[in-house]
C-alpha positions as protocol buffer text, in pm:
chain_id: "A"
residue {
  index: 1
  type: MET
  ca { x: -791 y: 3273 z: 1854 }
}
residue {
  index: 2
  type: ASP
  ca { x: -448 y: 3370 z: 1646 }
}
residue {
  index: 3
  type: GLU
  ca { x: -512 y: 3433 z: 1289 }
}
residue {
  index: 4
  type: THR
  ca { x: -122 y: 3482 z: 1173 }
}
residue {
  index: 5
  type: PRO
  ca { x: -60 y: 3245 z: 866 }
}
residue {
  index: 6
  type: GLY
  ca { x: 98 y: 2944 z: 968 }
}
residue {
  index: 7
  type: ALA
  ca { x: -66 y: 2983 z: 1332 }
}
residue {
  index: 8
  type: GLY
  ca { x: -169 y: 2555 z: 1452 }
}
residue {
  index: 9
  type: ALA
  ca { x: 71 y: 2456 z: 1104 }
}
residue {
  index: 10
  type: GLY
  ca { x: 308 y: 2341 z: 1365 }
}
residue {
  index: 11
  type: HIS
  ca { x: 109 y: 2155 z: 1595 }
}
residue {
  index: 12
  type: ALA
  ca { x: -121 y: 1973 z: 1263 }
}
residue {
  index: 13
  type: LEU
  ca { x: 213 y: 1835 z: 1119 }
}
residue {
  index: 14
  type: GLU
  ca { x: 315 y: 1703 z: 1453 }
}
residue {
  index: 15
  type: LYS
  ca { x: 8 y: 1594 z: 1507 }
}
residue {
  index: 16
  type: LEU
  ca { x: 56 y: 1384 z: 1105 }
}
residue {
  index: 17
  type: PHE
  ca { x: 390 y: 1305 z: 1209 }
}
residue {
  index: 18
  type: ALA
  ca { x: 244 y: 1074 z: 1474 }
}
residue {
  index: 19
  type: LEU
  ca { x: -51 y: 944 z: 1309 }
}
residue {
  index: 20
  type: ALA
  ca { x: 184 y: 818 z: 1018 }
}
residue {
  index: 21
  type: VAL
  ca { x: 422 y: 704 z: 1250 }
}
residue {
  index: 22
  type: VAL
  ca { x: 126 y: 440 z: 1378 }
}
residue {
  index: 23
  type: THR
  ca { x: -81 y: 395 z: 1133 }
}
residue {
  index: 24
  type: HIS
  ca { x: 295 y: 208 z: 993 }
}
residue {
  index: 25
  type: GLN
  ca { x: 354 y: 37 z: 1299 }
}
residue {
  index: 26
  type: PHE
  ca { x: 3 y: -122 z: 1272 }
}
residue {
  index: 27
  type: MET
  ca { x: 73 y: -138 z: 899 }
}
residue {
  index: 28
  type: GLU
  ca { x: 367 y: -325 z: 948 }
}
residue {
  index: 29
  type: ALA
  ca { x: 244 y: -527 z: 1197 }
}
residue {
  index: 30
  type: GLY
  ca { x: -42 y: -653 z: 1060 }
}
residue {
  index: 31
  type: LEU
  ca { x: 175 y: -766 z: 721 }
}
residue {
  index: 32
  type: ALA
  ca { x: 433 y: -927 z: 938 }
}
residue {
  index: 33
  type: ASP
  ca { x: 160 y: -1198 z: 1130 }
}
residue {
  index: 34
  type: ARG
  ca { x: 132 y: -1301 z: 711 }
}
residue {
  index: 35
  type: GLY
  ca { x: 528 y: -1261 z: 673 }
}
residue {
  index: 36
  type: LEU
  ca { x: 484 y: -1028 z: 474 }
}
residue {
  index: 37
  type: SER
  ca { x: 679 y: -689 z: 376 }
}
residue {
  index: 38
  type: ARG
  ca { x: 511 y: -401 z: 332 }
}
residue {
  index: 39
  type: ALA
  ca { x: 728 y: -452 z: -15 }
}
residue {
  index: 40
  type: ARG
  ca { x: 596 y: -770 z: -81 }
}
residue {
  index: 41
  type: ALA
  ca { x: 265 y: -691 z: 29 }
}
residue {
  index: 42
  type: THR
  ca { x: 314 y: -407 z: -207 }
}
residue {
  index: 43
  type: VAL
  ca { x: 371 y: -607 z: -581 }
}
residue {
  index: 44
  type: LEU
  ca { x: 87 y: -884 z: -402 }
}
residue {
  index: 45
  type: TRP
  ca { x: -88 y: -613 z: -401 }
}
residue {
  index: 46
  type: ASN
  ca { x: 12 y: -480 z: -789 }
}
residue {
  index: 47
  type: LEU
  ca { x: -88 y: -848 z: -912 }
}
residue {
  index: 48
  type: ARG
  ca { x: -430 y: -806 z: -733 }
}
residue {
  index: 49
  type: HIS
  ca { x: -545 y: -475 z: -902 }
}
residue {
  index: 50
  type: GLY
  ca { x: -403 y: -531 z: -1239 }
}
residue {
  index: 51
  type: GLY
  ca { x: -335 y: -913 z: -1289 }
}
residue {
  index: 52
  type: PRO
  ca { x: -104 y: -1161 z: -1340 }
}
residue {
  index: 53
  type: MET
  ca { x: 286 y: -911 z: -1512 }
}
residue {
  index: 54
  type: THR
  ca { x: 633 y: -988 z: -1659 }
}
residue {
  index: 55
  type: GLN
  ca { x: 860 y: -839 z: -1358 }
}
residue {
  index: 56
  type: ARG
  ca { x: 925 y: -572 z: -1561 }
}
residue {
  index: 57
  type: ALA
  ca { x: 642 y: -387 z: -1498 }
}
residue {
  index: 58
  type: LEU
  ca { x: 635 y: -544 z: -1146 }
}
residue {
  index: 59
  type: ALA
  ca { x: 908 y: -325 z: -1106 }
}
residue {
  index: 60
  type: GLU
  ca { x: 830 y: 17 z: -1288 }
}
residue {
  index: 61
  type: ALA
  ca { x: 418 y: -38 z: -1071 }
}
residue {
  index: 62
  type: ILE
  ca { x: 633 y: -56 z: -727 }
}
residue {
  index: 63
  type: SER
  ca { x: 832 y: 210 z: -823 }
}
residue {
  index: 64
  type: VAL
  ca { x: 1189 y: -30 z: -787 }
}
residue {
  index: 65
  type: SER
  ca { x: 1451 y: -207 z: -987 }
}
residue {
  index: 66
  type: PRO
  ca { x: 1475 y: -518 z: -1208 }
}
residue {
  index: 67
  type: ARG
  ca { x: 1704 y: -660 z: -1004 }
}
residue {
  index: 68
  type: ASN
  ca { x: 1503 y: -525 z: -682 }
}
residue {
  index: 69
  type: VAL
  ca { x: 1131 y: -717 z: -779 }
}
residue {
  index: 70
  type: THR
  ca { x: 1360 y: -1019 z: -896 }
}
residue {
  index: 71
  type: GLY
  ca { x: 1466 y: -1038 z: -557 }
}
residue {
  index: 72
  type: LEU
  ca { x: 1071 y: -1002 z: -450 }
}
residue {
  index: 73
  type: VAL
  ca { x: 922 y: -1209 z: -643 }
}
residue {
  index: 74
  type: ASP
  ca { x: 1125 y: -1509 z: -584 }
}
residue {
  index: 75
  type: ALA
  ca { x: 1069 y: -1491 z: -126 }
}
residue {
  index: 76
  type: LEU
  ca { x: 704 y: -1440 z: -244 }
}
residue {
  index: 77
  type: GLU
  ca { x: 708 y: -1793 z: -496 }
}
residue {
  index: 78
  type: ALA
  ca { x: 906 y: -1949 z: -212 }
}
residue {
  index: 79
  type: ASP
  ca { x: 666 y: -1894 z: 83 }
}
residue {
  index: 80
  type: GLY
  ca { x: 373 y: -1949 z: -209 }
}
residue {
  index: 81
  type: PHE
  ca { x: 227 y: -1648 z: -246 }
}
residue {
  index: 82
  type: VAL
  ca { x: 295 y: -1603 z: -634 }
}
residue {
  index: 83
  type: ALA
  ca { x: 388 y: -1799 z: -923 }
}
residue {
  index: 84
  type: ARG
  ca { x: 560 y: -1779 z: -1211 }
}
residue {
  index: 85
  type: GLY
  ca { x: 458 y: -1890 z: -1543 }
}
residue {
  index: 86
  type: PRO
  ca { x: 494 y: -1833 z: -1907 }
}
residue {
  index: 87
  type: HIS
  ca { x: 379 y: -1536 z: -2142 }
}
residue {
  index: 88
  type: PRO
  ca { x: 109 y: -1643 z: -2327 }
}
residue {
  index: 89
  type: SER
  ca { x: 263 y: -1353 z: -2682 }
}
residue {
  index: 90
  type: ASP
  ca { x: 618 y: -1308 z: -2548 }
}
residue {
  index: 91
  type: ARG
  ca { x: 895 y: -1689 z: -2519 }
}
residue {
  index: 92
  type: ARG
  ca { x: 1091 y: -1417 z: -2401 }
}
residue {
  index: 93
  type: ALA
  ca { x: 910 y: -1337 z: -2069 }
}
residue {
  index: 94
  type: THR
  ca { x: 715 y: -1472 z: -1751 }
}
residue {
  index: 95
  type: LEU
  ca { x: 419 y: -1345 z: -1587 }
}
residue {
  index: 96
  type: VAL
  ca { x: 431 y: -1282 z: -1238 }
}
residue {
  index: 97
  type: ALA
  ca { x: 67 y: -1420 z: -1083 }
}
residue {
  index: 98
  type: LEU
  ca { x: -86 y: -1437 z: -729 }
}
residue {
  index: 99
  type: THR
  ca { x: -156 y: -1763 z: -633 }
}
residue {
  index: 100
  type: GLY
  ca { x: -461 y: -1923 z: -424 }
}
residue {
  index: 101
  type: LYS
  ca { x: -239 y: -1846 z: -159 }
}
residue {
  index: 102
  type: GLY
  ca { x: -214 y: -1527 z: -186 }
}
residue {
  index: 103
  type: GLU
  ca { x: -597 y: -1455 z: -356 }
}
residue {
  index: 104
  type: ALA
  ca { x: -678 y: -1540 z: 45 }
}
residue {
  index: 105
  type: THR
  ca { x: -415 y: -1372 z: 162 }
}
residue {
  index: 106
  type: MET
  ca { x: -517 y: -1014 z: -22 }
}
residue {
  index: 107
  type: ASP
  ca { x: -844 y: -1120 z: 104 }
}
residue {
  index: 108
  type: GLY
  ca { x: -801 y: -1134 z: 483 }
}
residue {
  index: 109
  type: LEU
  ca { x: -590 y: -824 z: 450 }
}
residue {
  index: 110
  type: ARG
  ca { x: -898 y: -652 z: 280 }
}
residue {
  index: 111
  type: GLY
  ca { x: -1172 y: -767 z: 526 }
}
residue {
  index: 112
  type: GLU
  ca { x: -898 y: -668 z: 767 }
}
residue {
  index: 113
  type: TYR
  ca { x: -827 y: -370 z: 621 }
}
residue {
  index: 114
  type: ASP
  ca { x: -1260 y: -301 z: 606 }
}
residue {
  index: 115
  type: VAL
  ca { x: -1273 y: -373 z: 941 }
}
residue {
  index: 116
  type: GLY
  ca { x: -1037 y: -137 z: 1101 }
}
residue {
  index: 117
  type: ALA
  ca { x: -1165 y: 102 z: 942 }
}
residue {
  index: 118
  type: VAL
  ca { x: -1506 y: 128 z: 1086 }
}
residue {
  index: 119
  type: ARG
  ca { x: -1380 y: 39 z: 1373 }
}
residue {
  index: 120
  type: LEU
  ca { x: -1122 y: 290 z: 1361 }
}
residue {
  index: 121
  type: PHE
  ca { x: -1369 y: 605 z: 1209 }
}
residue {
  index: 122
  type: ASP
  ca { x: -1678 y: 481 z: 1443 }
}
residue {
  index: 123
  type: GLY
  ca { x: -1799 y: 757 z: 1706 }
}
residue {
  index: 124
  type: VAL
  ca { x: -1663 y: 1008 z: 1376 }
}
residue {
  index: 125
  type: ALA
  ca { x: -1922 y: 1252 z: 1239 }
}
residue {
  index: 126
  type: ALA
  ca { x: -1957 y: 1204 z: 875 }
}
residue {
  index: 127
  type: ALA
  ca { x: -1912 y: 1618 z: 842 }
}
residue {
  index: 128
  type: ASP
  ca { x: -1602 y: 1579 z: 1044 }
}
residue {
  index: 129
  type: LEU
  ca { x: -1512 y: 1289 z: 823 }
}
residue {
  index: 130
  type: GLU
  ca { x: -1589 y: 1405 z: 485 }
}
residue {
  index: 131
  type: GLY
  ca { x: -1316 y: 1716 z: 606 }
}
residue {
  index: 132
  type: PHE
  ca { x: -1042 y: 1494 z: 720 }
}
residue {
  index: 133
  type: VAL
  ca { x: -1080 y: 1329 z: 373 }
}
residue {
  index: 134
  type: ALA
  ca { x: -1073 y: 1674 z: 223 }
}
residue {
  index: 135
  type: THR
  ca { x: -787 y: 1759 z: 402 }
}
residue {
  index: 136
  type: VAL
  ca { x: -571 y: 1440 z: 321 }
}
residue {
  index: 137
  type: ASP
  ca { x: -653 y: 1485 z: -57 }
}
residue {
  index: 138
  type: HIS
  ca { x: -520 y: 1873 z: -57 }
}
residue {
  index: 139
  type: LEU
  ca { x: -266 y: 1749 z: 181 }
}
residue {
  index: 140
  type: LEU
  ca { x: -112 y: 1533 z: -79 }
}
residue {
  index: 141
  type: GLU
  ca { x: -216 y: 1739 z: -329 }
}
residue {
  index: 142
  type: ARG
  ca { x: 17 y: 1978 z: -229 }
}
residue {
  index: 143
  type: ILE
  ca { x: 331 y: 1746 z: -173 }
}
residue {
  index: 144
  type: ALA
  ca { x: 294 y: 1615 z: -510 }
}
residue {
  index: 145
  type: GLN
  ca { x: 303 y: 1984 z: -663 }
}
residue {
  index: 146
  type: GLU
  ca { x: 629 y: 2004 z: -416 }
}
residue {
  index: 147
  type: THR
  ca { x: 807 y: 1726 z: -509 }
}
residue {
  index: 148
  type: CYS
  ca { x: 748 y: 1681 z: -864 }
}
């Protein structure tokens, strides 16, 4: 067994990139089946978990410009996923909220997510899964430290 620093790290990074590509393709296909892009799904996800919010708050939440979020909300509204309405305390602001279709879509995505997770990790020992999660947490923390 090679004990040199970084031994196997390159191979691990190759596997991580391969997993990222396959995961991205899987997610994109599932979203496309519902007429969503990842950007649009991110808006819906934030509304699902944060409740109705202004477009400015949405832009901040998903780290895009207000102009960009306006385009996303326009498209989602045209497709019936969200609706704009008056802000209860600020006449100048508009709130964006999920519609029934948006809620149902998010419910469906959540169900598919849960089923997919069980299918993907079926047969993986609990200890291995815990180790995998710990490793991913470590990598995410390392990346966050190096990019901030």
